[in-house]
N, C-alpha and C positions, 0 to 999 in steps of 0.2 A: 503494499500498499504507499501511495507515495507521502509523501510528508504534510501535514495538512492539520485539522480540528478532528479529521473522524482517528488518528490514529492511535492515540491515547485514549479515545472513548472506550468506558467501559465495555459496550455493545462493540467494538470492534470486527473479533472474530466471530458471533452471533450469527448461525445462518439461519434463523428469524427472522433475522435485522438487514445487519450493515452487510452481510456477508451471503444474504440468501441468490440462489440463483437456481431457475429450473428451465428445462428444455421442454417447450410445450407442441407437444403434434399434434397438427391440424393439417388430416389425410396426409400427401405427400409432402408439406410443408412445414415447415420447424419455426418458432418463434420463441428468439433468446429472452428471457426473464433477467433482469439483473438488479441489483439494486443499486443507488447512488449512497445510502447512507441510511440514518435514522428517524423516526419520531416516537419522542418517548409518550406516549399518551395521557393529558392528563385524568383526571378522574369522571370530572365531567364532559367530556369532550362529546360523548356520543352515548343516546338514552332519550326516556320520553319525559313529558315534565313530571309524572309518577317517580318516575327509576331513573334521574338523571346520572348514574355511573353504571347503568346496563351493560353497557358494552364493555367497559374498564372492570365489571366482573367478573364478565364469562372469559376474557382475553387476558388478563393477568397471570404471570408466571410464578412461582414460587418466593419470591422475594417482595410478591405486591406491586410491580413495576409490568406496563405492557408495553415492549418493545417492536416497531411495526417497524417496516422497508420503507425505502421513499422508492419505488417502482418505475422502471422504465421498461422498454420492450423493441428488440429489435426485430425485426423483419425480411430478411434477406429475401432477394429475386433479382427480377431484370431492374426491377426499381426497389431500391433498399431503403426502407420505411426506419426510422427511430419515433415510437410514441413517447412523449414525452421527455423531458430533457432533465430531469433531476433536480438540486439545489445547489447545488456547486459546493466549492469548497468553502464553505459557508458555516458558521454556527448562531444560528439566531440568538440574538441579543446576551451572546456567550453562558445562554443557561446550559446547553449539551439537550438541549430537550428536541433541537431539529437542525439535525447537522448532515452537513453532504459533501461531496469530491471523492467518493467512490469512482464512479461514471467512467471513464476514462481509462481508470487501469482494467475494468470490467470486463468494457471493449476490448482493450488490448489483449487481454486472457484468451477473447475467442480471434486474436485476428484482425480486428476489425477494427481501422485507423477514422478517423471523422474525414478525411476524405471521401472516404465510401460511402456516407451516408449522401442519401439522394433527396430525402422530405422527410423534416421534424412534424409531425404531425398533434398539434398540442393538445390536448384534453381539454386544458382550460388552462388561466392564467393564473393559477394562485403561484405564489413564489418557491415552491417547492416543486414543479414541474416545467419551471423557465429556465432554474439559473445555471445551464450550461450555453443557452442561444448564445449569451456574450461572454467574453472573459472580463476582467475587473476593469481593463478599459474602455469597456464596449464593444472590443472585434469579435465579430460572429466566430463562433469556435469550428464550428463545421462549414468550411469553405464552400463548399458544393452546394449547400441543402437547399430546399424550398421548404418556406413554414407555412404551415395548412393549420387555420383557428378560427375558429366560430365566428361568423360577424359577428355579433351580440357581446361575445367575450371583449373584441378589439375596443367595440362603442364605449364599454361600461370600464375597462381600465386604461387605455393607450388614449382614448377621448375625456369620456369625464372623469370628472372627479371625487368621486362618492364612493372609491372603493375602500372597504375597509382594510383590506387587505391589498394594497397600493403594490408596483413591481418596484424591484429593485432600481437602482440608476442605470447601472451598467446595463440589465438587461432593456428596459426602455432603449437605449442610447442602439443597441443593436439590431433591436428589432425597427425602429425606425430608420438607421442604416438599411437593412436588409428590405424593407416596402420602400424605401427610395432607390432600390434596384432593380424592382420589382420582382422580389424574391417571398414578397408576401401572399398570400390566396384566402381569400375570405372565404367562408363555407357557410351553406344556406340550406337549413333542412339535409334529408337524406342523401348522399352522394357519393359514387365512386372517387377513390382518392389513388389508386395505385391498383394492378391487378391483382381481385383477389380479396382487396382492402374498403371498406365501405366503413363512411361513417355517418353516424346514426346522429341525429338530433337528441338530444338528453337535457337538456336545461334544466335548473333549477338549483343545482350546488354552484353553479355560478351562470349567468344570463345565456352563455352561448356552449355551455359545456359539450362536449364530444364524448362517443363510444364509438369505440373502432371496431369494427368485424371482420374478421381472416377467414376466408371461406377456402376451404378445396376437396375434391371428393367427396364433397356431401355431407362431410363436415366440417365444422366453422366453431371458433373461439371468440368468445366478447374480449375486449378491452374495456376496463369500466370507468378508469380516471378513479375519477372518486365519487360518482356516483351512487357507489356501495363502497365504504370502508374495506368490510371487513363481510367475509362469509355469510357470519350470521344474519348481515341483513338479505340476506336471500329469501330469510322467512320471516325475520323481525324488520319486515318493512317501515313500521312505525319509527323503527329507530333515526332520531333527525341528528346531524349534526351543527356543530355551534358556529359551525364556519359557513354553513349552506346559506346562501343569498337569499332565495325566497323559498323557506322550509316548506311551504303547503304543496308548492309545485315539483322541491324535490322527493318529498314524497310520493307524488305523484307516478313521477317519474322511476322509481324504485321501484313500486308499485308495476309497471308498463314492462320494466326487465324481467323481471322475477316472472309472471307471467308468462312474458316472452319467450323466456330460458323452458320454464313448466309445459309449452305447449309443445313448442321447438326442438329441444333439446339444446346439449351445444355444451363447451366448456364458459365457465366466467373466471376471470382474474384481474383484480384489481391495485391500483396501483400498491395499497398496503396492506394487502393480504399476506396473512403472518407468514413467511416463507418463501411470499409470492406463489403457495399451493394452489392449482387450480379449485374450483367448486363445480356440481353440478348441480340441479335441482333434480331430485328423484323422480320419474311421473307419478308412478303409483302413491305416492306421498310427499310431503311438504318437504322430508329430512332433505339436508345437503347429505352429499358426497365427495371426495376425494381425489383425484387418481392418486396412485402410489409412484407413477411416475412426471406425474402431471400431463 
């Protein structure tokens, strides 16, 4: 691991968070699920008004902590797509609760260079999904990549001034540079973004949140971004996240995605699923199952 805020973090070797890595098989295609770092969940981060610590209670380990990955997904192909760009080499408020920096090393371990990425498809513009879009000076990190992002997220984070979690200055500068170069595409509705990769409109967590579906040979996997934070939300769709911009719409989106998976099948993984493990909803019951190999 390169020197940085992750190097001395207590979760640096944790396979459930910082060191999470999975290979997701979809037909003849593979998706690499890689972690950029760790998010340590506060007790009241996700739940219901009656039980605000529901997710923390369900996910905590033996020492009472919940350490989740900051997930990113590489979809190799004629057009190589990176879904989400982590948090970058940062430690939010120097608290150790949101720490990134591992993505480039994780890519390198799989023989992938920044120049190999053709498209960066951003689920949304929260800071732990865009950190490697630009370096500390605002220079784009992936020199050949086209950026894809929901138009409503661009309007909310880049044009408006009401975002509770505003973009870091370096990321904003990189996005403006890329936009001026014609390398930002704003997405509306459901649309194909690459061969076998489709964007679904999944607004709620943020105004222009996207879910990306990878399909091949009759199989599919849904890359959920933060539409669902943990596998339990596939059945506990009332569990809300305190960072949901529109909680009511986010809840409807969770219900819609869960129903889609129940009716149509497929794998599902979010950026913060523990260990980046893939879940499924069993059609015969509301239970969740997990692939052993993801």
